[in-house]
N, C-alpha and C positions, 0 to 999 in steps of 0.2 A: 343723489350725490355719488353714484358709482363712477362717474367720469372725473371727479375731483382728484387731483394729484394727492398722493399720500407720501409724506416725508417722515422718515424715522430719525428722531433726534437722539441717536445713540451710535456709538462706535463699536458696540458689542457684536461680535460675530455670532454669539450664541442667540441673541435676539433675532437676528436675520434668519438663522437656521430654524428657530422656533416658529417664526411667522410663516416660513416656507412650508412647514408641516400642515398648516391650515390653508394653504393656497394663497397667502398674502405676500406679494412682492412689492415693497415700497418703490415709488418712482425715483426716489432719491434718498440718500443717507447724508444727514448733516448733523454731526454731533454737536450738542449744546455745550457751551463752555460756561459752567456756573460754579460758584464756590460751594463745595459740598461739606463744609465744616458744620458740625452740629451746633445748634444754639445751646446756650447754657440750660442744663436740665431737660433737654429735649429727649423725648422717648423715641426708641428705634422706629416704631410704626409711624409716628408723626413725621419723623425725618424723611422716611421713604415717600410719604405723601407729598410733603413740601417740595422735595427735590424733583419729583416727577412733574409737579406743576411748574416749578421754576424752569425746567428744561423745555417744557412745552411752550412756555411764553418767551423763552430766550431766542428761539429761532425765527428769523424773518423769512416768510415765504407767502406773500400775498396770494390769495386764491387757493391755497393748499390746506390740507388737513395735516396737523402735526401730531405724531404719536411719540410719546416719551414715557420712559419708565426709569425707576431707580429701585435697586434691591439693597436691603439693609439686614444684616444679621444681628440679632439681639439676644443677650443672655440676661434675662431680667431687664433692668434699666440700662445695662451696659451695651454700648454699640461696638461691634467688631467690624471695622472697615476692611480695606484691602491692606494686607500686611506690607510693611515697608521693606522687610528683609526676611531671610530664613529664620532668624531668631524670633522675630515677632510671630511668624507663622507657627513656630513650635509652641509659643506661649498661648496662641489662640486654640490650637488643637488640644493642648493640655487642659485649658479651661473647658472645652467642649466635651472632653473625655468623660463618659459615663453620665452625662447630664442631658436634660432637655434644653432646647433653645428654639427660637423662632426666626423664621425668615419672612420678612415683610417686603412686598413689592407694591409701590405706588405706580399706577398706570394713569396717564393723562392724555386725553385726546382734545386738541384745540381745533375747533371748526373754523372754516374760512371767515365767519362773521365774528370771530373772537371768543365765542362761547366755549367753555371748558367743561368737559365731562371727565369724571375721575372714578377710579376704583382703588381700593386698598385690599390686598389679599395677604393673609397670614397663614403660614404653614408651621406646624410644630414638629420637630424632629428630636430624636435622641440618638446619640452615638453610644456604641459599646465603650467599655473602659479600654482605653488605648495604652499599650505598653510604650516605653521610651523607644524601643526598637521599631514599632509600627509608626510612631510619629516621625522618627528620623528617616525611615524608608519613604514615607509619603512626602516629606519635605524635599528629599533628594529628587523626586520626580519633577519638581518645579510646577506642578499643576496648581499650586496655591497662588501663583503670581497673578495679580490682577483680579483676584476673586474675593468678594466680601466674605468675611469669616475665615478666610485662609483655606478654603477647600472647594472642590468642584464635584457636586453630586453626580454629574454626568460622566465622571471619570472614576479613578480608583477609590475615591473617598466613599463611593456608594457602598462598598463592602463594610464600612463602619456604621452604617445607619441601621439601627435595630428597631426603630419606630418612626413612622411618618404619618401625620394626620393632616390632610389638606391636599393642596395642589403640588404635584411633583414638578410640573413645568415652572411653577412659581419659584422653586428653589434653584432651578437652572437660570432663571432671570426674567421670565415673562409668563404670567398666568394666562394660558391660552383661552380658557373658557371665558374669562372676564374680558379679555382683549377682543375676542370675537363678538361678544355681546355689545361692547362699545361701538365696534364697527358696524354691526347690524342695526343698532339703535339709530344710527344716523343715515342708514340706507346705503352705506358704502359696500358692505359685504352681504352677499346673498347666496344661498337661501339662509 
């Protein structure tokens, strides 16, 4: 399958950058348009898995492999999506201050025959206790825009992380080890 076209069903520039780190350049980028609203009482990790699968199935590309992912930040059962505005970003950071939280990424690879292979990766993080001044200064950077949980670990928010257990690339938006394993498993990525 190494000659099979690979399509990335994501508009995330971070996912493209992460894939490039492992030598993967999709033949095409075609963001999937799906309803990302959580189901009633849906857990954060299950939402990440479901959305990745929906995105992989939503894109039409006969003869191609479709790679899709979705990242969800959870504090317990609570889902922190992408903040709608600066005030919501402040609320998210206040909630994350001094606590552990999880970042879950579902990765789905749809093969040309329609078969779907998936992985779900979870990383646990803890932020230091943040002062109002730190929160306001971070929100002013606008890094939070378009980021699940209201922060970007690959940016200034990394200085808030006092503990991380699991995949760092998962927190950025795509767990590279598991993604490479999926691509190797179907013979697309070698060695």
